[in-house]
NUSE-751345 format. One record per residue: x, y, z of N, C-alpha, C in turn. Coordinates in steps of 0.2 Angstrom, whole numbers, plus 5000, padded with zeros to 4 digits. Layout:
BEGIN
   neast   nnorth    nup   caeast   canorth   caup   ceast   cnorth    cup
       X        Y      Z        X         Y      Z       X        Y      Z
...
This chain:
BEGIN
   neast   nnorth    nup   caeast   canorth   caup   ceast   cnorth    cup
    5422     5438   5391     5418      5436   5397    5422     5430   5401
    5423     5425   5397     5427      5419   5399    5434     5419   5403
    5437     5426   5401     5446      5425   5405    5443     5429   5411
    5436     5435   5411     5434      5436   5417    5432     5434   5422
    5428     5428   5421     5425      5424   5426    5430     5419   5427
    5436     5417   5425     5439      5414   5426    5443     5417   5432
    5446     5422   5431     5448      5424   5437    5443     5426   5442
    5440     5428   5441     5435      5429   5445    5435     5422   5451
    5435     5417   5447     5433      5410   5452    5441     5410   5458
    5445     5412   5456     5452      5413   5459    5448     5415   5466
    5443     5419   5466     5442      5425   5471    5441     5419   5478
    5442     5419   5485     5439      5416   5490    5434     5417   5495
    5430     5413   5498     5426      5411   5501    5425     5417   5507
    5429     5421   5510     5431      5425   5512    5426     5430   5511
    5424     5431   5506     5422      5436   5501    5413     5436   5504
    5412     5442   5507     5404      5441   5509    5402     5449   5510
    5396     5450   5509     5392      5455   5508    5394     5458   5501
    5396     5455   5498     5400      5459   5491    5397     5452   5485
    5391     5456   5481     5390      5451   5474    5393     5456   5468
    5395     5452   5464     5398      5455   5459    5394     5454   5453
    5390     5458   5451     5383      5456   5444    5388     5459   5437
    5385     5452   5433     5389      5454   5426    5384     5453   5419
    5385     5458   5414     5378      5458   5411    5382     5461   5404
    5379     5460   5398     5383      5462   5390    5377     5467   5388
    5377     5475   5387     5371      5476   5383    5370     5476   5375
    5367     5479   5371     5365      5477   5366    5373     5479   5359
    5377     5483   5362     5381      5484   5358    5387     5479   5357
    5386     5474   5364     5391      5469   5365    5397     5469   5372
    5396     5476   5372     5400      5478   5379    5398     5473   5384
    5404     5473   5389     5401      5469   5396    5403     5475   5402
    5398     5474   5406     5398      5477   5412    5397     5473   5417
    5403     5476   5423     5400      5473   5431    5400     5479   5435
    5397     5475   5441     5393      5481   5446    5392     5478   5452
    5393     5481   5459     5394      5477   5465    5384     5479   5464
    5381     5480   5461     5374      5484   5462    5371     5479   5457
    5363     5476   5455     5361      5472   5453    5357     5478   5446
    5357     5476   5440     5354      5479   5436    5351     5476   5431
    5345     5476   5427     5342      5475   5421    5345     5470   5419
    5345     5463   5417     5348      5457   5414    5354     5454   5418
    5355     5459   5422     5363      5457   5428    5360     5449   5430
    5367     5444   5430     5366      5440   5435    5374     5441   5439
    5372     5437   5445     5375      5437   5449    5383     5432   5448
    5387     5434   5448     5393      5429   5445    5397     5424   5450
    5397     5417   5449     5400      5411   5455    5407     5414   5455
    5406     5413   5462     5414      5416   5463    5416     5409   5468
    5422     5405   5467     5424      5398   5470    5430     5401   5473
    5432     5397   5478     5438      5398   5484    5446     5395   5479
    5451     5399   5481     5457      5397   5479    5465     5399   5484
    5466     5396   5484     5471      5397   5491    5480     5396   5489
    5483     5400   5490     5489      5401   5491    5493     5404   5496
    5501     5402   5498     5503      5407   5502    5511     5411   5500
    5514     5416   5502     5518      5416   5500    5520     5421   5502
    5529     5422   5504     5533      5426   5508    5532     5433   5505
    5534     5438   5508     5534      5444   5508    5542     5445   5507
    5544     5448   5503     5552      5448   5502    5555     5456   5503
    5550     5461   5500     5553      5469   5499    5544     5473   5501
    5546     5479   5504     5540      5483   5504    5540     5488   5501
    5537     5492   5493     5542      5498   5491    5538     5502   5494
    5531     5503   5495     5529      5508   5498    5519     5506   5503
    5517     5510   5504     5512      5507   5508    5504     5503   5505
    5506     5505   5497     5500      5500   5495    5504     5495   5490
    5512     5492   5488     5515      5489   5485    5518     5484   5487
    5521     5478   5488     5526      5474   5490    5530     5470   5484
    5534     5467   5485     5535      5459   5482    5537     5455   5483
    5533     5449   5481     5534      5443   5484    5541     5439   5484
    5543     5433   5488     5550      5430   5486    5551     5427   5480
    5544     5427   5476     5543      5423   5470    5546     5429   5465
    5546     5434   5465     5550      5441   5461    5543     5444   5459
    5536     5444   5460     5530      5446   5458    5531     5452   5462
    5528     5456   5461     5525      5464   5464    5518     5465   5463
    5515     5467   5469     5509      5465   5471    5506     5473   5474
    5500     5474   5469     5498      5480   5471    5492     5480   5475
    5491     5482   5480     5485      5483   5483    5479     5485   5481
    5473     5481   5482     5469      5483   5476    5463     5486   5482
    5459     5491   5479     5455      5495   5484    5457     5501   5488
    5464     5503   5489     5465      5508   5492    5471     5513   5489
    5473     5515   5492     5480      5520   5489    5482     5524   5495
    5489     5524   5495     5492      5527   5501    5497     5531   5498
    5497     5537   5502     5501      5543   5501    5508     5539   5497
    5512     5545   5491     5519      5541   5490    5524     5543   5496
    5530     5539   5495     5536      5539   5497    5541     5542   5492
    5546     5545   5494     5550      5549   5489    5553     5545   5483
    5554     5546   5480     5557      5542   5475    5556     5546   5468
    5562     5544   5464     5564      5546   5456    5561     5555   5456
    5564     5558   5461     5566      5566   5462    5558     5568   5464
    5553     5563   5465     5549      5565   5470    5548     5565   5476
    5545     5572   5479     5547      5573   5486    5540     5568   5490
    5541     5566   5495     5537      5560   5499    5529     5565   5500
    5524     5560   5501     5517      5565   5501    5517     5563   5510
    5513     5568   5513     5513      5567   5519    5508     5561   5520
    5511     5557   5526     5511      5552   5527    5513     5543   5524
    5516     5547   5518     5519      5541   5515    5524     5536   5517
    5528     5540   5521     5534      5533   5525    5529     5531   5531
    5524     5534   5534     5521      5532   5539    5519     5525   5538
    5514     5524   5533     5510      5519   5528    5516     5513   5527
    5521     5515   5523     5526      5512   5522    5529     5508   5528
    5532     5512   5534     5533      5508   5539    5529     5502   5542
    5522     5504   5542     5517      5502   5545    5517     5496   5542
    5516     5493   5535     5517      5489   5529    5523     5484   5533
    5528     5486   5532     5533      5483   5530    5534     5480   5537
    5530     5482   5544     5531      5481   5550    5527     5474   5551
    5522     5475   5547     5516      5468   5546    5517     5464   5544
    5523     5465   5538     5523      5460   5533    5530     5458   5531
    5533     5462   5534     5541      5460   5530    5542     5452   5532
    5544     5448   5528     5544      5440   5528    5540     5436   5531
    5534     5439   5530     5528      5435   5532    5525     5432   5526
    5522     5426   5528     5519      5422   5521    5513     5427   5524
    5509     5428   5517     5503      5431   5514    5499     5427   5510
    5492     5427   5510     5488      5425   5506    5486     5429   5501
    5485     5429   5494     5483      5436   5489    5477     5432   5488
    5470     5436   5487     5465      5436   5484    5464     5440   5479
    5463     5436   5473     5460      5441   5466    5455     5445   5465
    5455     5449   5460     5447      5450   5458    5447     5449   5452
    5443     5454   5448     5441      5453   5441    5446     5454   5437
    5453     5457   5440     5458      5457   5434    5464     5455   5438
    5468     5453   5437     5473      5450   5438    5479     5453   5440
    5480     5456   5433     5486      5463   5436    5483     5470   5432
    5489     5473   5433     5487      5481   5428    5490     5483   5424
    5491     5488   5423     5494      5490   5416    5503     5490   5416
    5503     5490   5423     5511      5488   5424    5513     5482   5425
    5510     5479   5425     5512      5471   5426    5511     5470   5433
    5509     5475   5438     5508      5472   5444    5503     5467   5444
    5504     5462   5453     5499      5457   5452    5493     5463   5457
    5487     5460   5455     5482      5466   5460    5479     5460   5464
    5478     5462   5470     5477      5458   5475    5474     5461   5482
    5470     5458   5484     5468      5460   5492    5474     5451   5496
    5477     5455   5501     5482      5455   5505    5479     5451   5512
    5481     5443   5515     5479      5441   5521    5486     5439   5523
    5484     5438   5530     5491      5435   5532    5489     5430   5535
    5494     5425   5539     5492      5419   5541    5486     5417   5545
    5486     5425   5552     5481      5426   5554    5475     5428   5553
    5474     5429   5545     5468      5429   5542    5466     5437   5542
    5471     5442   5544     5470      5449   5542    5470     5451   5536
    5467     5457   5535     5466      5458   5529    5469     5465   5529
    5476     5464   5527     5479      5470   5525    5475     5477   5523
    5472     5476   5517     5470      5481   5511    5465     5484   5517
    5460     5481   5522     5455      5485   5524    5460     5488   5531
    5463     5483   5536     5470      5488   5541    5472     5492   5538
    5473     5495   5533     5477      5501   5530    5472     5505   5531
    5469     5505   5529     5460      5512   5527    5459     5511   5537
    5458     5505   5538     5455      5508   5546    5461     5511   5551
    5466     5511   5549     5472      5515   5554    5470     5523   5551
    5469     5522   5545     5469      5531   5541    5476     5531   5538
    5477     5524   5536     5484      5526   5533    5484     5526   5524
    5479     5524   5523     5476      5522   5516    5470     5526   5515
    5468     5528   5510     5461      5531   5506    5457     5524   5502
    5451     5524   5503     5448      5519   5496    5450     5521   5490
    5452     5517   5486     5452      5519   5479    5450     5513   5475
    5442     5513   5472     5439      5508   5468    5440     5510   5460
    5446     5503   5458     5444      5501   5450    5441     5496   5450
    5433     5498   5446     5430      5492   5442    5434     5492   5437
    5434     5484   5433     5428      5481   5439    5430     5476   5445
    5436     5479   5448     5440      5477   5453    5434     5479   5461
    5428     5474   5462     5424      5477   5466    5423     5473   5474
    5427     5468   5476     5428      5464   5482    5428     5470   5488
    5425     5469   5490     5426      5471   5499    5424     5479   5499
    5420     5482   5493     5420      5488   5494    5415     5492   5499
    5412     5487   5502     5406      5490   5507    5412     5490   5513
    5416     5486   5515     5419      5485   5520    5425     5491   5520
    5427     5492   5515     5432      5497   5514    5428     5504   5515
    5423     5504   5512     5419      5510   5512    5417     5513   5522
    5416     5507   5523     5413      5508   5531    5419     5510   5534
    5425     5508   5533     5431      5508   5538    5435     5514   5536
    5433     5517   5530     5437      5525   5528    5431     5529   5533
    5424     5528   5533     5422      5532   5536    5423     5532   5544
    5424     5528   5548     5426      5527   5552    5432     5531   5555
    5438     5529   5551     5446      5532   5550    5445     5540   5551
    5441     5543   5546     5439      5549   5543    5434     5552   5550
    5430     5549   5553     5426      5553   5559    5429     5552   5564
    5435     5548   5565     5440      5545   5571    5448     5552   5570
    5448     5554   5563     5453      5559   5562    5459     5554   5562
    5460     5549   5559     5465      5545   5562    5471     5546   5553
    5475     5546   5554     5480      5545   5550    5479     5552   5546
    5479     5549   5539     5479      5555   5534    5473     5560   5535
    5468     5557   5538     5462      5562   5539    5463     5568   5545
    5469     5567   5548     5472      5573   5552    5476     5576   5551
    5479     5577   5543     5484      5580   5541    5481     5585   5537
    5485     5593   5537     5483      5596   5533    5482     5597   5528
    5486     5593   5523     5487      5589   5516    5482     5588   5514
    5478     5584   5517     5472      5580   5514    5465     5586   5516
    5466     5592   5518     5460      5594   5519    5455     5595   5514
    5447     5595   5510     5446      5596   5506    5446     5604   5504
    5448     5604   5499     5449      5610   5495    5441     5612   5491
    5438     5619   5492     5433      5621   5489    5434     5622   5479
    5429     5619   5478     5432      5620   5470    5432     5626   5466
    5431     5633   5470     5431      5638   5467    5439     5641   5471
    5442     5637   5474     5447      5641   5477    5454     5636   5474
    5450     5630   5471     5458      5628   5468    5463     5631   5467
    5471     5632   5467     5477      5636   5465    5478     5634   5458
    5481     5640   5453     5480      5639   5448    5486     5633   5446
    5491     5632   5452     5497      5625   5451    5492     5619   5452
    5487     5619   5454     5483      5611   5455    5485     5610   5463
    5484     5602   5463     5487      5600   5470    5489     5595   5469
    5496     5592   5471     5498      5586   5469    5495     5580   5473
    5495     5575   5470     5492      5568   5473    5485     5568   5474
    5484     5562   5478     5475      5562   5478    5473     5568   5483
    5468     5569   5481     5465      5576   5483    5457     5575   5483
    5455     5580   5488     5447      5581   5489    5446     5588   5487
    5441     5590   5484     5439      5594   5483    5431     5593   5484
    5428     5600   5486     5421      5601   5489    5418     5608   5484
    5411     5605   5483     5408      5611   5480    5402     5610   5479
    5397     5614   5476     5390      5612   5474    5390     5613   5467
    5385     5606   5464     5385      5605   5457    5381     5609   5454
    5382     5610   5449     5377      5618   5446    5376     5616   5438
    5379     5610   5436     5377      5609   5429    5377     5600   5429
    5375     5597   5423     5377      5591   5422    5378     5592   5413
    5383     5589   5411     5383      5589   5406    5387     5582   5402
    5385     5579   5396     5387      5573   5393    5392     5575   5386
    5395     5572   5385     5400      5571   5380    5398     5562   5376
    5402     5559   5371     5403      5554   5367    5404     5549   5374
    5408     5551   5378     5410      5545   5381    5411     5546   5390
    5409     5553   5393     5408      5554   5398    5400     5559   5400
    5401     5558   5407     5395      5564   5408    5398     5567   5416
    5399     5574   5415     5403      5579   5417    5398     5582   5425
    5399     5580   5431     5397      5587   5435    5401     5593   5436
    5397     5599   5434     5401      5604   5433    5399     5608   5442
    5406     5611   5442     5408      5613   5451    5408     5620   5449
    5410     5621   5445     5413      5630   5443    5416     5628   5434
    5417     5634   5433     5418      5637   5427    5428     5632   5427
    5431     5629   5431     5437      5628   5433    5437     5622   5435
    5430     5618   5437     5431      5612   5440    5426     5609   5438
    5428     5601   5435     5423      5598   5434    5425     5589   5436
    5419     5586   5437     5420      5578   5438    5418     5575   5434
    5423     5570   5432     5418      5566   5426    5418     5557   5427
    5414     5557   5424     5411      5549   5424    5410     5546   5419
    5416     5540   5416     5413      5537   5411    5407     5536   5410
    5403     5535   5403     5396      5533   5403    5395     5525   5404
    5400     5519   5403     5401      5514   5403    5401     5513   5410
    5403     5517   5417     5402      5514   5422    5395     5517   5424
    5391     5521   5423     5384      5523   5425    5381     5518   5429
    5379     5513   5426     5376      5507   5430    5377     5507   5439
    5382     5510   5439     5386      5508   5447    5384     5515   5451
    5381     5519   5447     5379      5526   5451    5371     5528   5452
    5371     5530   5457     5364      5533   5459    5363     5539   5450
    5356     5541   5451     5353      5547   5444    5360     5553   5447
    5361     5553   5441     5366      5560   5444    5363     5565   5443
    5355     5567   5441     5352      5572   5443    5352     5575   5450
    5353     5569   5453     5351      5570   5461    5355     5573   5465
    5363     5575   5461     5366      5578   5463    5366     5585   5461
    5363     5587   5457     5361      5594   5456    5360     5598   5461
    5362     5606   5460     5360      5608   5467    5363     5607   5473
    5367     5602   5475     5369      5598   5481    5376     5598   5482
    5378     5601   5487     5386      5601   5488    5388     5594   5489
    5394     5593   5486     5396      5585   5488    5404     5587   5489
    5409     5581   5490     5414      5581   5488    5415     5577   5486
    5420     5575   5480     5423      5572   5477    5431     5569   5477
    5434     5564   5477     5440      5562   5480    5444     5558   5474
    5450     5561   5472     5454      5559   5465    5460     5560   5466
    5460     5561   5459     5468      5565   5455    5465     5570   5453
    5468     5577   5451     5464      5583   5446    5470     5581   5441
    5467     5584   5435     5471      5584   5428    5467     5590   5426
    5473     5593   5422     5471      5600   5419    5466     5597   5414
    5463     5604   5413     5457      5603   5408    5454     5611   5407
    5454     5611   5400     5452      5617   5396    5452     5623   5402
    5459     5623   5403     5462      5630   5410    5460     5630   5415
    5456     5626   5417     5455      5622   5424    5457     5614   5424
    5453     5611   5430     5453      5604   5432    5449     5601   5431
    5449     5595   5430     5446      5588   5431    5447     5582   5434
    5443     5579   5437     5442      5573   5440    5439     5567   5438
    5442     5561   5437     5440      5557   5436    5437     5552   5442
    5428     5551   5441     5428      5546   5446    5426     5541   5444
    5428     5535   5447     5425      5526   5442    5421     5525   5448
    5419     5525   5453     5415      5523   5458    5412     5526   5461
    5404     5526   5464     5402      5531   5469    5407     5532   5473
    5410     5528   5478     5414      5529   5483    5417     5535   5484
    5418     5538   5478     5423      5544   5477    5420     5549   5478
    5412     5550   5477     5407      5556   5479    5406     5555   5486
    5406     5561   5488     5404      5559   5497    5399     5565   5497
    5394     5563   5499     5387      5568   5499    5383     5566   5499
    5375     5571   5502     5370      5566   5500    5367     5569   5493
    5364     5562   5490     5363      5564   5483    5354     5563   5482
    5353     5563   5489     5344      5560   5488    5340     5565   5487
    5334     5565   5482     5330      5569   5481    5326     5574   5486
């Protein structure tokens, strides 16, 4: 807990309309959410500053600083560019060009969240220019990136989700590309779908396992949510019988596919009873 709080103290005062709550359950497991919960406390966030020059842009959401650190932008996902025998995904080069034009050789400020780095050793951050431009947010506003929240990193969730809704409504960037049109759950091809995917359908059943709760759409597709993340979500029974869209990456599962849902922003649709 001390390590998490120490990392959170690096966050900047630009964080508004976004509080992170922390608590510990009876088994000693630590939980974090942008929603209040029983016994939860608001974590104290204090500012810290530092500017660094951008040396290289790898793709639309990854860059390198002059000091050698590789930075992965938090809260967003842009399509992949061509690399290691992997073809470019629609919109990948467009996002990379935009980011390079915006940041190449410019100084930026990093704002960290609950986790300082990912499993690949990349620094995780929200990136701001010396003109106070929030780059992560601008990528979403331009339709160059989709929102992709990895708890416990919950800074700017509301801003990012609102920006995504506006970009989608205006059909900017990826939202006008056929490659990112939603796929009905009962029409998922046997070969799956590469990259970030939108799947639509009616939730016909809920079931649980030791680690997950599953929203069943069909015999060939389920969305899964880790039980430890449930405090962030509404009552999942509200989704039963309703048509929703889930967004993420497909994984092969029992002759069909499943999709891991880490945050409520990845479920689009009316969950009200």
